[in-house]
VOGU-3710 file (C-alpha; in Angstrom, 3 decimals, decimal comma):
1> mkviipgvva> 135,466/8,173/89,788  139,855/9,685/89,538  140,971/11,593/87,115  144,763/12,766/86,507  144,364/16,821/86,220  147,815/16,923/83,711  149,863/20,367/84,493  148,375/23,543/84,381  145,036/23,898/82,617  143,609/27,349/82,357
11> giaaaalvsl> 145,591/28,236/85,085  144,815/25,215/87,165  148,214/23,613/88,813  147,281/20,594/89,702  149,290/17,575/88,195  148,672/14,676/90,706  146,492/12,202/91,380  142,897/13,387/92,444  140,077/10,846/93,780  137,308/13,103/92,934
21> apaanadagq> 133,278/12,096/94,847  129,835/14,305/94,786  129,699/16,769/97,809  126,419/15,974/97,550  124,300/13,581/95,152  121,799/16,051/93,384  119,133/14,996/91,059  117,493/16,844/88,280  115,984/19,828/89,365  117,343/20,002/92,822
31> tvmirpghfv> 119,598/22,387/95,074  122,291/21,225/96,182  123,931/22,834/98,907  128,142/23,709/99,058  130,016/23,980/101,954  133,254/24,318/102,909  135,391/21,783/102,177  133,486/20,577/99,258  135,835/22,448/96,424  138,400/19,815/95,471
41> aamsdtrsag> 141,734/21,311/96,237  143,920/19,902/93,969  142,109/21,568/91,473  141,898/24,990/93,443  143,387/27,832/90,912  143,074/30,687/94,014  146,101/33,144/94,014  147,594/35,238/96,651  145,802/38,180/96,039  142,592/36,344/95,261
51> hvdflkeglh> 140,245/35,202/98,028  137,163/33,009/98,122  134,899/33,490/101,909  132,348/31,252/101,962  128,918/33,620/104,005  125,624/32,359/104,947  124,092/32,475/101,076  127,021/32,648/98,720  130,482/33,368/98,564  132,665/36,525/98,821
61> vytddntsna> 134,833/36,481/95,880  137,445/38,926/95,270  140,549/40,179/94,357  143,476/42,004/95,785  144,683/44,341/92,475  144,836/43,185/88,368  148,048/41,547/88,532  148,694/38,275/87,591  148,373/37,220/91,570  144,767/38,724/91,005
71> kaaeyfvvpa> 142,903/35,256/90,185  140,125/33,691/92,609  139,311/29,439/91,094  137,808/26,827/93,060  135,921/24,112/91,515  133,276/21,608/93,514  132,563/17,881/92,300  129,505/16,830/90,564  127,729/13,704/89,818  128,572/12,012/86,288
81> qslpdtaslt> 126,477/13,477/83,172  126,743/14,496/80,091  127,049/18,054/78,810  123,874/20,403/79,858  121,638/22,027/77,488  122,466/24,690/80,548  124,688/26,593/82,880  125,248/29,736/84,182  126,255/31,215/87,382  124,221/34,437/89,892
91> wfgtspqpgs> 126,760/37,453/90,580  126,261/40,472/92,218  129,381/42,686/92,163  131,524/44,270/89,603  131,943/43,387/86,149  133,263/41,400/84,570  132,268/38,953/86,080  133,880/35,554/87,253  133,004/33,020/84,415  131,198/29,699/85,485
101> qlvfdadgdq> 133,739/26,573/84,125  132,566/22,649/83,383  135,015/20,220/83,787  134,489/17,111/81,820  135,725/13,948/80,171  135,635/14,033/76,350  135,064/10,439/76,165  133,815/9,127/78,988  135,758/6,588/80,137  137,416/8,791/83,152
111> nttddaynvl> 140,633/7,326/82,492  143,580/9,592/82,028  144,830/9,858/78,072  144,604/13,390/76,392  140,620/13,677/76,262  140,071/13,760/80,157  140,672/17,372/81,290  139,049/19,485/79,846  137,473/23,450/81,170  134,279/24,770/79,640
121> vgeptygddy> 134,177/28,647/80,191  130,727/30,754/80,076  130,784/34,190/80,547  127,747/36,743/79,647  130,121/39,398/76,996  129,657/35,944/74,709  126,335/35,094/75,180  125,605/31,410/74,733  128,780/30,687/73,199  131,028/28,676/75,659
131> wmstgssiyk> 135,285/28,697/74,953  137,988/26,519/75,882  140,821/26,777/78,030  143,991/26,831/76,283  145,266/23,895/78,457  142,820/21,493/78,095  143,238/17,867/76,118  141,395/18,811/73,622  142,083/22,577/72,862  145,893/20,846/72,871
141> nhhdlcpdts> 145,413/17,329/70,977  142,422/17,818/69,065  141,881/21,200/68,550  140,568/19,988/64,942  137,343/18,712/66,977  136,244/22,404/67,921  132,246/23,341/67,267  134,180/26,835/66,187  137,964/27,968/65,444  137,381/31,225/64,285
151> ggsgsdchgt> 138,661/34,602/66,597  135,574/36,584/68,440  135,641/34,408/71,542  137,182/34,005/75,145  139,881/31,436/72,718  139,614/29,970/69,088  137,712/26,939/70,078  134,392/27,976/70,604  130,673/27,125/70,738  126,908/26,649/71,888
161> laqwqqafpd> 126,565/23,523/74,659  124,062/22,876/71,935  126,948/23,004/69,517  129,288/21,705/72,014  126,640/18,245/72,492  127,102/17,361/69,085  130,654/17,332/69,089  131,285/15,365/72,186  128,213/13,246/72,226  129,867/10,764/74,956
171> asvyaagfsl> 131,016/13,240/77,289  130,721/13,216/80,956  130,769/16,162/83,694  132,430/15,845/86,575  133,091/19,151/87,942  131,750/22,700/88,277  133,252/25,855/89,487  133,821/29,857/88,802  137,146/31,401/87,762  137,824/35,569/88,890
181> gsgikgdgvi> 140,934/36,952/86,946  143,725/36,537/86,768  144,897/40,041/85,644  141,027/41,352/87,388  140,099/43,452/90,331  136,637/42,621/91,459  134,680/42,259/94,353  131,182/40,704/94,754  129,374/37,422/95,748  128,108/33,971/93,953
191> hdiqvgdtdy> 124,661/33,407/95,102  124,896/29,814/92,663  126,229/27,890/90,053  123,191/26,127/87,723  124,397/23,024/86,018  121,064/21,609/83,733  118,646/21,262/86,338  120,711/21,032/89,387  121,335/24,729/91,189  124,482/24,586/93,228
201> qftdepaitt> 124,193/27,300/96,251  127,231/28,673/98,470  126,724/28,688/102,390  129,169/28,386/105,793  126,556/27,132/107,555  126,674/23,870/108,421  124,368/21,094/107,685  121,029/19,857/109,473  121,117/15,816/110,116  117,949/14,304/111,054
211> vdvtgdatvs> 118,420/11,127/113,006  116,501/9,557/114,849  115,611/9,137/118,424  118,185/6,297/120,980  117,854/5,623/124,270  118,335/2,985/126,772  116,391/1,269/130,182  117,674/0,452/133,214  116,344/-1,749/135,601  116,487/-1,751/139,164
221> qvekraativ> 114,494/-3,743/142,261  113,739/-3,574/146,315  111,884/-5,174/148,011  108,955/-4,301/150,090  106,248/-5,364/152,712  104,591/-8,128/150,923  105,867/-6,994/147,247  108,658/-6,527/145,408  109,509/-3,112/143,174  110,999/-3,406/140,015
231> kvdittdplg> 111,961/0,309/138,969  112,518/0,926/135,296  113,397/4,584/134,177  114,079/5,656/130,297  115,664/7,868/128,687  116,600/8,919/125,773  119,953/10,552/123,743  119,448/14,540/122,805  119,794/15,825/119,785  123,114/17,283/118,858
241> enqiegaklw> 124,140/20,928/117,248  122,833/20,524/113,947  120,063/17,917/114,165  116,353/17,444/114,061  114,771/14,697/115,083  113,484/11,542/113,144  111,442/9,392/114,354  110,847/8,761/117,666  111,721/5,456/119,757  109,084/2,747/121,078
251> fkitdnddvv> 109,051/1,023/124,087  107,267/-2,075/125,676  107,820/-3,701/128,626  105,950/-7,072/129,385  105,419/-8,877/132,371  105,108/-13,153/131,688  103,444/-11,584/128,044  100,913/-9,203/129,538  101,852/-5,022/128,288  102,075/-3,023/131,539
261> yhgklgagde> 103,835/-0,390/129,574  103,638/1,191/126,035  104,738/4,491/124,853  107,211/6,635/122,016  110,071/9,101/123,229  111,208/12,116/121,460  114,866/13,321/122,139  115,569/14,402/126,013  112,459/12,936/126,846  112,735/10,404/129,572
271> ahvqlrlpdg> 109,950/7,708/131,796  109,819/6,125/135,041  107,958/2,935/135,228  106,971/1,047/139,103  106,106/-2,895/138,589  104,860/-4,130/141,789  105,124/-7,783/142,163  102,886/-9,406/145,452  105,034/-11,928/147,353  103,665/-15,345/146,064
281> tgkhriviyk> 102,570/-15,122/142,922  105,225/-16,794/141,543  107,575/-16,254/138,297  107,872/-12,461/136,481  109,731/-12,388/133,054  109,972/-8,623/132,357  111,305/-7,793/128,734  111,679/-4,802/127,779  111,519/-3,724/124,147  113,166/-1,151/122,706
291> agevdqkvvv> 112,670/-0,074/119,161  110,405/-3,666/118,108  113,730/-5,687/119,833  114,134/-7,349/123,140  116,876/-4,928/125,140  116,404/-6,233/128,240  115,119/-9,540/130,449  114,875/-9,166/133,998  113,326/-12,418/136,119  111,970/-11,691/139,813
301> ktgh> 110,473/-14,671/141,828  108,476/-13,462/144,205  107,795/-17,284/145,766  104,620/-19,402/145,915
//
């Protein structure tokens, strides 16, 4: 999805074309891990007196003072979806806590018209009421479509998520995030942000990947008295850092179509097979199979 982020929206300075791709696929009821590198740089509004540090479990978010530069705000991409029924943020720290934020295209067409960039802010102080940033497309261009334009919220464009759903049934949320400040001195940890049934958690630990075992076989042969010895040495690659073993690797060796060895090797394993082919037993077609496919063929002539 490509979205133009026009000008400054809720303090998010990003007059640029941004290609947005989800950091991870999220299904309903799923937990998705957000890691360093998943924040959208062009949407960032962490200023000089604001700080965001990834922890093993959570984000350390804090500001140095209560100046206009005291702001920490970051955003990550979520799969395109309708406005959720619920959205929240789990915070352990000072009060007031950061606001959770939903970024959406009002009509879901993902174009660059005047309804493409809107930010809803959820703060516990306003209960179930979500207010729209004053730099949002709807606030500036379609203020009459706001569910509620009375005072008493973060802006004079606000409403419950159910009211926002009713006002914009075709809306498409494509990013979520948080903002502490500006002008607030605070310190704490965001454990997670919930968007609908999906829980986005934060960690600085690298992702663990599952890999299928890979490896190779080498063939050598030596002449012995009255026989030829064919040696097949099989080794598999060790696992890399932050990898866990998936499917093991099958090897099979045949001699003139007769199976003389088969085995399943895990990562970092090895096997050594010796075939004794007596002189005068004719031609031997040695075939090595790896994962069910022919890997090598060797023909050994022992005479008649």
